[in-house]
C-alpha positions in Angstrom: 0.0 0.0 0.0 1.1 3.5 -0.7 2.5 4.8 2.6 0.8 8.2 1.8 -2.6 6.5 1.9 -3.8 5.8 5.5 -4.7 2.2 6.2 -7.9 3.4 8.0 -9.6 5.9 5.7 -12.3 7.2 8.0 -10.6 10.2 9.5 -11.6 12.5 6.7 -15.3 11.5 6.9 -18.0 13.7 8.4 -20.2 11.0 10.0 -19.8 10.9 13.8 -20.2 7.1 13.6 -17.4 6.7 11.1 -15.2 9.0 13.0 -15.7 6.9 16.1 -14.0 4.1 14.2 -11.3 6.2 12.6 -8.6 5.1 15.1 -9.5 1.4 14.9 -6.6 -0.9 13.8 -9.1 -2.2 11.2 -8.3 -0.8 7.7 -11.8 0.6 7.3 -13.0 2.2 4.0 -16.1 4.3 3.8 -18.8 3.2 1.3 -17.2 4.4 -2.0 -15.8 3.1 -5.3 -12.3 2.8 -3.9 -13.4 0.0 -1.5 -14.9 -2.1 -4.2 -12.1 -1.5 -6.6 -9.6 -2.5 -4.0 -11.6 -5.7 -3.2 -11.5 -6.7 -6.9 -7.9 -5.8 -7.3 -6.9 -7.8 -4.2 -9.4 -10.6 -4.8 -10.9 -10.3 -1.4 -14.5 -10.3 -0.1 -16.0 -7.3 1.5 -16.6 -7.2 5.3 -19.4 -4.6 5.7 -20.3 -3.3 9.1 -23.4 -1.0 9.4 -24.4 0.9 12.5 -24.8 4.4 13.9 -23.1 6.6 16.5 -25.6 6.2 19.3 -26.0 2.4 19.0 -25.1 0.6 22.3 -24.2 -2.8 20.7 -22.2 -1.1 18.0 -20.1 0.4 20.8 -19.8 -3.1 22.4 -18.6 -4.7 19.2 -16.1 -2.0 18.5 -14.6 -2.2 22.0 -14.5 -6.0 21.9 -13.4 -6.6 18.4 -12.7 -3.6 16.1 -10.3 -2.1 18.7 -8.6 -5.5 19.1 -5.4 -6.1 17.3 -6.0 -9.9 16.9 -9.4 -9.4 15.2 -8.1 -6.5 13.2 -5.3 -8.6 11.8 -7.7 -11.3 10.6 -10.0 -8.7 9.0 -7.1 -6.8 7.3 -5.5 -10.0 6.0 -8.5 -11.5 4.3 -11.1 -8.8 3.7 -11.7 -5.3 2.5 -13.5 -3.7 5.4 -16.3 -1.1 4.9 -18.0 1.0 7.5 -21.5 2.5 6.9 -23.5 4.9 9.0 -27.0 3.7 8.5 -28.4 7.2 9.1 -26.3 8.6 6.3 -27.0 5.8 3.8 -30.4 4.4 4.7 -30.8 2.7 1.3 -27.6 0.6 1.8 -28.9 -0.3 5.3 -32.4 -1.1 4.0 -31.1 -3.5 1.3 -28.7 -5.4 3.5 -31.1 -5.5 6.5 -33.5 -7.3 4.1 -30.7 -9.8 3.5 -30.1 -10.3 7.2 -33.8 -10.8 7.9 -34.1 -13.2 5.0 -31.1 -15.3 6.1 -31.5 -15.2 9.9 -35.1 -14.3 10.6 -34.2 -11.2 12.5 -32.2 -8.0 12.2 -30.6 -5.2 14.2 -27.5 -3.2 14.6 -24.6 -3.5 14.3 -25.4 -5.2 11.0 -22.6 -7.5 9.7 -22.5 -8.6 6.1 -19.9 -10.4 4.1 -20.2 -10.1 0.3 -18.4 -10.3 -3.0 -16.6 -7.3 -4.5 -19.8 -6.9 -6.7 -21.8 -6.2 -3.5 -23.6 -9.5 -3.5 -24.0 -10.9 0.1 -23.4 -14.5 1.2 -23.3 -14.0 5.0 -25.3 -11.9 7.4 -25.5 -11.4 11.2 -25.9 -8.6 13.7 -23.7 -8.3 16.7 -20.9 -11.0 16.8 -18.8 -11.4 19.9 -15.1 -11.8 19.7 -15.0 -15.3 21.1 -17.5 -18.1 20.7 -20.4 -17.9 23.2 -23.2 -20.3 23.9 -22.4 -22.4 20.8 -22.4 -19.3 18.6 -19.1 -18.7 16.9 -17.2 -15.5 17.6 -15.2 -13.4 15.1 -12.0 -15.3 15.9 -13.6 -18.5 14.8 -15.8 -17.1 12.0 -13.4 -14.9 10.1 -10.8 -17.7 9.3 -13.6 -20.0 8.3 -15.0 -17.5 5.8 -11.5 -16.7 4.5 -10.9 -20.4 4.0 -14.2 -20.9 2.1 -13.4 -17.9 -0.1 -10.0 -19.4 -1.0 -11.2 -23.1 -1.4 -14.9 -23.0 -2.2 -15.5 -19.6 -3.7 -17.8 -21.0 -6.3 -20.2 -22.2 -3.6 -20.2 -18.7 -1.9 -20.7 -16.9 -5.2 -23.6 -19.2 -6.1 -25.1 -18.6 -2.7 -24.8 -14.9 -3.1 -26.4 -15.1 -6.5 -29.3 -17.0 -5.2 -29.8 -14.5 -2.4 -29.7 -11.6 -4.8 -32.1 -13.3 -7.2 -34.5 -14.0 -4.4 -34.6 -10.4 -3.3 -34.9 -9.2 -6.9 -37.8 -11.5 -7.4 -39.5 -10.4 -4.2 -40.6 -7.1 -5.5 -43.7 -5.5 -4.1 -46.7 -6.5 -6.1 -48.6 -4.0 -8.2 -51.3 -2.3 -6.1 -54.9 -3.2 -6.2 -58.0 -1.1 -6.4 -58.2 1.9 -4.0 -59.1 0.6 -0.6 -62.1 1.9 1.3 -63.5 2.1 4.8 -62.9 -1.7 5.3 -59.1 -1.1 5.3 -59.5 1.4 8.2 -61.6 -1.2 10.1 -59.0 -3.8 9.5 -56.3 -1.5 10.8 -58.3 -0.8 14.0 -59.1 -4.5 14.6 -55.4 -5.4 14.1 -54.3 -2.9 16.6 -57.0 -3.9 19.0 -55.8 -7.5 18.9 -52.3 -6.4 19.7 -53.2 -3.9 22.4 -51.7 -4.6 25.9 -54.7 -4.1 28.1 -52.6 -4.1 31.2 -49.8 -1.8 30.4 -51.0 -0.2 27.1 -49.1 0.0 23.9 -49.0 -2.8 21.4 -47.4 -6.2 21.6 -45.0 -7.3 24.2 -41.5 -6.2 25.2 -39.6 -4.5 23.8 -42.1 -1.8 23.3 -41.6 1.0 20.8 -43.4 4.4 21.0 -45.0 4.1 17.5 -46.6 7.5 17.1 -48.4 6.8 13.9 -50.5 4.1 15.6 -51.8 6.8 17.9 -52.4 9.2 15.0 -54.4 6.6 13.2 -56.5 5.6 16.3 -57.4 9.3 16.9 -58.6 9.6 13.3 -60.5 6.3 13.6 -62.3 7.6 16.7 -63.0 10.9 15.0 -64.6 9.1 12.0 -66.5 6.3 13.8 -67.0 7.6 17.4 -65.7 4.3 18.6 -64.4 5.1 22.1 -62.2 2.0 22.2 -59.9 3.6 19.7 -59.6 6.8 21.8 -59.1 4.7 24.9 -56.2 2.8 23.3 -54.6 6.0 22.1 -54.9 7.8 25.4 -53.8 4.9 27.6 -50.7 4.5 25.5 -49.8 8.1 25.5 -50.3 8.3 29.3 -48.3 5.1 30.0 -45.4 6.4 27.9 -45.5 9.8 29.5 -45.4 8.3 33.0 -42.8 5.6 32.3 -39.1 5.5 32.5 -39.1 5.6 28.7 -39.8 9.4 29.2 -37.0 11.5 30.7 -38.9 12.8 33.7 -36.2 15.4 34.5 -34.9 16.7 31.2 -37.8 15.7 28.9 -37.8 13.9 25.6 -38.4 10.2 24.9 -35.8 7.4 24.9 -35.8 5.0 22.0 -37.9 2.2 23.4 -38.8 0.3 26.6 -37.1 -3.1 27.2 -40.1 -4.2 29.4 -43.8 -4.3 29.0 -44.6 -1.6 31.5 -42.6 1.2 29.8 -40.4 1.6 32.8 -37.0 0.3 31.7 -35.7 2.2 28.7 -33.1 1.7 26.1 -31.6 5.1 26.6 -30.9 6.5 23.2 -32.8 9.7 22.2 -33.5 10.1 18.5 -34.7 13.3 16.9 -37.4 11.4 14.9 -39.0 10.0 18.0 -39.2 13.5 19.5 -40.8 14.8 16.4 -43.3 12.0 15.8 -44.4 11.8 19.4 -44.7 15.6 19.8 -47.1 15.5 16.8 -49.1 12.7 18.4 -49.4 14.4 21.8 -50.4 17.7 20.1 -53.1 15.9 18.1 -54.3 14.2 21.3 -54.6 17.5 23.0 -56.6 18.9 20.1 -58.9 15.8 20.2 -59.4 15.7 24.0 -58.3 19.0 25.6 -56.4 17.0 28.2 -53.7 19.4 29.5 -51.0 16.7 30.1 -50.8 16.0 26.3 -50.0 19.7 25.6 -47.6 19.7 28.5 -45.7 16.7 27.1 -45.5 18.1 23.6 -44.2 21.4 24.9 -41.6 19.6 27.1 -40.4 17.7 24.0 -40.0 21.0 22.2 -38.1 22.4 25.2 -35.7 19.4 25.2 -35.1 19.7 21.4 -34.5 23.5 21.8 -32.1 23.0 24.7 -30.1 20.0 23.6 -30.7 19.2 20.0 -30.7 22.5 18.1 -27.8 23.9 16.1 -27.0 27.6 16.4 -27.9 28.0 12.8 -31.3 26.5 13.2 -31.0 22.8 12.2 -31.7 19.9 14.5 -29.2 17.3 15.6 -29.8 13.6 15.1 -29.5 11.8 18.4 -28.0 11.4 21.8 -26.3 8.2 22.9 -27.5 5.6 25.4 -24.0 5.3 26.9 -21.9 7.6 29.2 -19.0 6.8 31.4 -18.8 3.4 29.7 -22.3 2.3 30.8 -25.7 2.4 29.2 -28.0 4.8 30.9 -25.5 6.0 33.5 -26.4 9.7 32.8 -30.1 9.1 33.7 -29.8 6.7 36.7 -29.9 7.6 40.3 -29.1 6.0 43.6 -31.3 7.0 46.5 -28.2 8.2 48.4 -27.2 10.5 45.6 -30.6 12.0 45.6 -30.5 12.5 49.3 -27.3 14.5 48.9 -29.0 16.8 46.4 -32.4 17.2 48.2 -33.4 18.1 51.7 -35.3 15.3 53.6 -38.8 16.6 52.8 -38.1 17.0 49.1 -36.4 13.6 48.9 -39.5 12.0 50.5 -41.7 13.6 47.9 -39.4 12.6 45.0 -39.2 9.1 46.4 -43.0 8.8 46.3 -43.6 10.6 43.0 -40.8 8.8 41.0 -40.7 5.4 42.6 -37.2 5.7 44.1 -36.0 2.8 46.2 -32.9 2.3 48.3 -32.4 -1.1 46.7 -33.0 0.4 43.2 -35.9 -0.1 40.8 -33.9 -0.4 37.6 -33.3 -3.9 36.2 -30.3 -3.8 33.9 -31.2 -5.6 30.7 -27.6 -6.5 30.0 -26.1 -7.3 33.4 -29.3 -8.2 35.2 -30.2 -7.2 38.7 -31.0 -3.8 40.1 -27.5 -2.7 41.2 -29.2 0.0 43.4 -29.9 2.3 40.5 -33.3 4.0 40.0 -34.9 5.1 36.8 -37.5 7.8 37.4 -41.1 7.0 36.5 -44.5 8.0 37.7 -47.2 5.7 38.9 -50.9 6.3 38.4 -51.3 7.0 42.1 -48.9 9.9 42.0 -50.0 11.4 38.7 -51.5 14.9 38.8 -55.1 13.9 38.2 -55.9 17.3 37.0 -53.6 16.8 34.1 -52.1 20.2 34.6 -48.5 21.2 34.8 -46.5 19.7 37.6 -47.3 21.0 41.1 -44.8 23.6 42.1 -42.9 21.5 44.7 -42.4 18.6 42.2 -41.2 21.0 39.5 -38.8 22.6 41.9 -37.3 19.2 42.8 -37.1 18.3 39.1 -35.1 21.4 38.4 -32.7 20.7 41.3 -32.1 17.2 40.1 -31.7 18.3 36.5 -29.1 20.9 37.5 -27.2 18.2 39.4 -27.5 15.7 36.5 -26.0 18.3 34.1 -22.7 18.1 36.0 -22.3 14.4 34.9 -20.5 13.3 31.8 -23.1 13.7 29.0 -23.8 11.1 26.5 -22.3 11.5 23.0 -24.4 13.7 20.7 -24.6 12.9 17.0 -24.6 16.4 15.6 -25.2 15.7 12.0 -28.2 17.3 10.5 -30.5 15.1 8.3 -33.0 16.5 5.9 -35.7 13.9 6.6 -35.6 14.0 10.4 -35.5 17.8 10.3 -38.6 17.7 8.1 -40.4 15.7 10.8 -39.3 18.1 13.6 -40.4 21.1 11.4 -43.8 19.5 11.0 -44.2 18.9 14.8 -43.2 22.4 15.8 -45.4 24.0 13.1 -48.4 21.9 14.3 -47.6 22.8 17.9 -47.5 26.4 17.0 -50.9 26.2 15.3 -52.5 24.2 18.1 -51.1 26.1 21.1 -51.0 29.6 19.6 -47.3 29.8 20.2 -45.4 31.8 17.4 -42.0 30.8 18.8 -42.5 27.2 17.7 -43.2 28.3 14.1 -40.2 30.6 14.3 -38.0 27.6 15.2 -39.6 25.5 12.5 -39.0 28.3 9.9 -35.4 28.6 11.0 -34.8 24.9 10.5 -36.6 25.0 7.1 -34.4 27.9 6.0 -31.3 26.0 7.2 -32.2 22.9 5.2 -33.2 24.8 2.1 -30.2 27.1 2.3 -27.5 24.5 3.0 -28.9 21.2 1.8 -30.4 22.0 -1.5 -28.2 22.2 -4.6 -28.4 25.0 -7.1 -30.4 22.7 -9.5 -33.0 22.2 -6.8 -32.1 18.7 -5.7 -32.0 18.0 -2.0 -29.0 16.5 -0.2 -29.4 14.2 2.8 -26.7 15.1 5.4 -25.0 18.2 6.7 -22.2 18.3 9.2 -19.2 20.5 9.9 -19.9 22.9 7.0 -20.5 20.2 4.4 -23.7 19.0 2.8 -23.5 15.7 1.0 -25.1 12.4 -0.1 -28.0 12.4 -2.6 -31.4 12.7 -0.9 -33.7 9.8 -0.6 -37.5 9.7 -0.9 -37.7 10.1 2.9 -35.9 13.4 2.6 -38.4 14.8 0.1 -41.5 13.4 1.8 -40.7 14.4 5.3 -39.5 17.8 4.4 -42.7 18.3 2.4 -44.6 17.3 5.5 -42.8 20.0 7.4 -43.3 22.7 4.8 -47.0 22.0 4.4 -47.5 22.2 8.2 -45.3 25.4 8.3 -47.4 27.0 5.6 -50.6 26.4 7.6 -48.9 27.8 10.7 -47.6 31.0 9.1 -49.4 31.3 5.7 -46.1 32.3 4.2 -46.5 31.4 0.5 -42.8 30.8 0.1 -43.2 27.6 2.0 -46.1 26.5 -0.2 -44.2 27.4 -3.4 -41.1 25.3 -2.4 -43.4 22.4 -1.3 -45.0 22.3 -4.7 -41.6 22.4 -6.4 -40.2 19.6 -4.2 -43.4 17.5 -4.7 -42.8 17.5 -8.5 -39.2 16.7 -8.0 -40.0 13.8 -5.7 -42.4 12.3 -8.1 -40.0 12.7 -11.1 -37.1 11.1 -9.2 -38.6 8.3 -7.2 -41.9 7.2 -8.7 -42.2 3.6 -9.8 -44.1 3.9 -13.0 -44.7 0.1 -13.2 -45.8 -1.1 -9.8 -46.6 2.3 -8.2 -45.2 3.8 -5.1 -41.9 5.6 -4.5 -38.5 4.0 -4.6 -36.2 4.9 -1.8 -33.5 6.0 -4.2 -33.5 7.9 -7.4 -32.6 6.1 -10.7 -29.2 7.8 -10.9 -28.2 7.0 -7.2 -25.3 4.8 -6.2 -26.4 1.4 -7.6 -27.3 -1.6 -5.4 -28.3 -5.0 -6.6 -32.0 -4.1 -6.0 -33.6 -0.7 -6.0 -35.2 -0.5 -2.6 -38.8 0.5 -1.9 -40.4 0.7 1.6 -44.1 0.8 2.3 -44.1 -0.7 5.8 -44.5 1.9 8.6 -41.9 0.8 11.2 -40.3 3.0 13.8 -40.3 5.8 11.2 -43.2 5.9 8.8 -42.4 5.0 5.2 -41.8 7.7 2.6 -44.7 6.4 0.6 -47.1 6.8 3.6 -46.0 10.4 4.4 -46.0 11.4 0.8 -49.5 10.1 0.2 -50.9 12.3 3.0 -48.8 15.4 2.0 -49.8 15.1 -1.7 -53.5 14.9 -0.7 -53.0 18.0 1.5 -51.2 19.9 -1.3 -53.9 18.9 -3.8 -56.6 20.4 -1.5 -54.5 23.5 -0.8 -53.5 24.2 -4.4 -56.6 22.8 -6.2 -54.5 20.4 -8.3 -56.3 17.1 -8.9 -53.1 15.6 -10.4 -51.5 15.5 -7.0 -54.6 13.7 -5.6 -54.2 11.2 -8.4 -50.5 10.7 -7.4 -51.6 10.2 -3.8 -54.1 7.6 -4.8 -51.5 5.7 -6.7 -49.3 5.6 -3.6 -52.1 4.3 -1.5 -53.1 1.7 -4.1 -49.5 0.5 -4.2 -49.7 -0.3 -0.5 -52.8 -2.5 -0.8 -51.0 -5.8 -0.7 -49.1 -4.8 2.4 -52.2 -3.4 4.1 -54.1 -6.7 3.4 -51.3 -8.8 4.9 -50.6 -6.6 8.0 -52.9 -3.6 8.4 -51.3 -2.5 11.7 -48.0 -2.3 10.0 -49.3 0.5 7.7 -51.0 2.9 10.1 -49.4 6.0 8.6 -50.7 4.9 5.2 -54.1 4.4 6.8 -53.9 8.0 8.1 -53.5 9.0 4.4 -56.4 6.8 3.4 -58.6 8.3 6.1 -58.0 11.7 4.5 -58.5 10.3 1.0 -61.9 8.8 1.9 -63.0 12.1 3.4 -65.0 14.1 3.8 -62.0 16.5 3.5 -62.4 20.2 3.7 -60.6 23.3 2.4 -61.0 26.1 4.9 -60.3 29.5 3.3 -60.2 32.4 5.6 -60.3 35.7 3.8 -59.1 38.7 5.8 -56.1 40.8 6.8 -53.6 39.1 9.1 -53.7 40.6 12.5 -57.3 41.9 12.2 -59.5 40.8 15.1 -62.0 39.1 12.8 -59.3 37.1 11.0 -57.6 36.1 14.2 -60.9 35.0 15.7 -61.6 32.7 12.8 -58.0 31.3 12.7 -58.0 30.8 16.5 -61.2 28.8 16.4 -60.0 26.6 13.5 -56.6 26.0 15.1 -58.1 24.9 18.4 -60.3 22.2 16.8 -59.3 18.7 16.0 -59.8 18.7 12.2 -57.5 16.0 10.8 -59.1 16.1 7.3 -59.0 19.9 6.9 -56.4 22.2 5.2 -56.4 25.9 6.0 -55.6 28.7 3.6 -55.4 32.5 4.3 -56.4 34.8 1.5 -55.5 38.5 2.0 -54.7 41.4 -0.2 -51.1 41.4 1.1 -50.4 37.8 -0.1 -49.7 37.0 -3.8 -50.8 33.4 -3.6 -53.5 33.3 -6.3 -51.2 31.4 -8.7 -50.5 28.7 -6.0 -54.1 28.2 -5.0 -56.2 29.5 -8.0 -59.5 28.0 -6.7 -59.3 30.4 -3.7 -58.5 33.5 -5.8 -62.2 34.7 -6.0 -62.7 34.1 -2.2 -62.2 37.5 -0.7 -63.3 39.4 2.4 -66.7 41.0 2.6 -66.2 44.8 2.6 -63.0 44.3 4.6 -64.6 42.0 7.1 -62.9 38.7 7.6 -65.0 35.7 6.4 -64.5 31.9 6.3 -65.3 29.8 3.3 -65.8 26.1 4.1 -65.2 24.1 1.0 -65.2 20.4 0.1 -64.0 19.3 -3.3 -63.4 23.0 -4.1 -67.1 23.6 -3.8 -67.6 26.3 -1.2 -70.6 27.1 1.1 -71.7 30.6 1.6 -69.2 32.5 3.7 -69.6 33.2 7.4 -68.1 35.6 9.8 -69.1 33.5 12.8 -66.4 31.2 14.2 -69.1 28.9 15.7 -70.9 28.6 12.4 -67.6 27.9 10.7 -66.8 25.0 13.0 -70.3 23.7 12.6 -69.8 23.4 8.9 -66.4 21.8 9.3 -67.8 19.1 11.6 -70.2 17.9 9.0 
């Protein structure tokens, strides 16, 4: 090797995950042409390792193996080693995760793949220990065996890789069926009802993930049908998560998931997308029910993101790690003695009762087992503020003291890259919160983030880029980037009525459809046709921890169609929904965000056009009434002489104020009822 070329090539990368591995003795390459050219030239297989910077088991595997000279020697001798940040390259992760799930029946991170220099995989696993354990081979046993097979039985490995690739290429999503109707919504509700945990709330068993789109769908199903079981499942889940250890009771924000059924024992990562999606769910629950604790929770999430996850230029960071001081969750855990040192006796007694603190500890370590005298703070139903209001003053005073003390600890690592898709979700949540709560500062933060993304992560030709860090924007955007940013811009328009947001949204919608649409089977591919090629062009319709681009795009295109009066966008949305029909029929509860879009498509949906001058009392009264109502199938436009938006929403151009007095036009299918100046009458029409 040229001595001028570093053996480990990650030091010049921007990804925090790749930089964590830049000093490993493993000769890592990033995902680039040089890695595959080297593998071909040296006649070696590729050892591909995929993870992300806040992944606990990725840290474990690095410490055990990738920092180990013995393992590194085996890897460097027989493989070309490639590191991928799954958050930077979601398409690469998506394809090879499919491989792992097909070969092993499960998946997760770190994801380990061995493949040919042509990127065709023949081995897949997740975390692999250094030494054999419980009959499972470790890297020290596995790597020499694979190297020997590559040298002596390569034909068998190549044939196996070809069969895997052929199977995945053949397993393409079927063409969509006829547009589904109300029966698909019923199927989604019934599927969730079967999975609902009637004791602890949430869906399924441990581990439990805070899947916000399940709640969004249930709220809409209740709104449509009046079935109180849907509302009950949504509310009990929201309350259980809010009270549990999965919620940071001191500093706010949600951890990644609960390792137990009761939501008490978290896996301690904090991801931006969870904050965004859950803030939106709690905001909608507040609109639907008026229960104050839901608004409180959304606003606490916004405070956490402002304090700990916001770049000075306006963008939002990606994640905070689970680990600190070499232990998962150490930053968040308390011993009773430590709390006694911080609080006077009377305050400790109250904290002990409110948050379930025990001298022997209440936290069961999912890795090491036992309690180890640590406590994770959570609230039981008996200590909940039954009024649902903000915390009582003594409890909040104690919370602030404990938080100030906790801030002196070594903080978990922060992944400070800025991703277009996750920022789009946070923009949407803040904009929706601004509308619902009448808080302009949330819209200001959303607008600052949108300006950051559009100013730094959009090329001169209009194409989006996926990742920004340390002054550099890079990596071609995926369908998620377009769909999620569109979601943010549409919500931001309805919060501010700044036509610039609507104009950009319409531009990006056209670009998204042109670059990602599958003209044969319908739906959106994850990557554009000219993206870095993989052996299969990935497409995702399943709504997992993050909803699929297809699902979010379907709803956003419907909203844009109703705002702009463009039926072609509604046709595109219907095509996306129809493409998901096979998946919905197999697993309705796995497509709840798409069912949210279907609920809008079935209707009745409304266009609410308020004609009046911004800031006038009549205009503000109409807007305030509309914004305080749960209207999930309504889009809101503002028509005023000061706004040149007729070209963007031509159907609304003739709808003007009556002799300067603000009026509301309630329209459905662009057919408008007689205008009204009365907020109550307006809401009456919208509820029909």
